[in-house]
Steps between C-alpha positions, in 0.01 A plus 500: 500500500802721542557459127143614432552808718827582325335448160221740596748759631691486171171523307399811698845661470503431126178697464665801661840474328466282191843395380361327192160379387379225735310230314179365654323193368240534776388776735763534773260661747270199483790257533609690810150485649473132424834398646457710815147375573494140377876441499645645816219434747445129427870426528505691827224268630675173410718494810203568724272246332747215535644576845232658720213346303581135581566587864160668537336204336677238712680360196864391474768747396533533124823442311616793289624275216157434341440875499821583315383423144168686517665801668769493232229486232342810653828690517611405148153575368499849646851556364372396155214750539750780563717403203195439284367846578788630287568212263183305424146513624481124445798449735324720756186285470693171526688635803175594669370152422808341661440707811135397501600134470750526784254680726226248414724214615576684825130568560415134430762393756359738761145381431619142560637606839168664590302196382723260693470692825270380777529829690168622639541853367603500136289796387789747472711249306207425268452871432871536426484201265199653325674837461812329365285309250343826384852639460601202286194548279586869463855409396368266231259767380785752497711267284215475250447878512866565423495248215188659352622858557202572726664761721175620658431144616859468623459818703179362650668172601788686666252716694295198601815319611605789720177646629241231419284761335456645156670809364196719558523683833218449745244771463397680815227715346 
């Protein structure tokens, strides 16, 4: 995620002091929104889901090794999104799909922990599993949106992933 932050800092600086034309195959602002909402936050949750989660649910400690490949798929997928933003919209879409696949595997593993638990109170864990599943669906939708150049839909999915609401602000009047 440090790489994503550096990429965005360079992107912003380039807009102020352009050294040469910067090619974009996809909209950088939407890639930034996508990676910071559906990229950074889910990876931040992985450690919590597979350490504190099993303890709360009375399940055995989880090995980190089975998590390595799906986490790596997420990281490499988001890296491909960043590169694809400048090189190829198709690469950006495939990268987003890799991240969606990696996150889907992680969510499936967490759901299996929740299902295997005999803890009396599993409501919080079930809600987390549901929210993670929604996040995985949003990632898959985002991959399709990038592939089909549907930037308005991509923006919506990033907003839903971060705020769980649509782009339209709540009306008070």
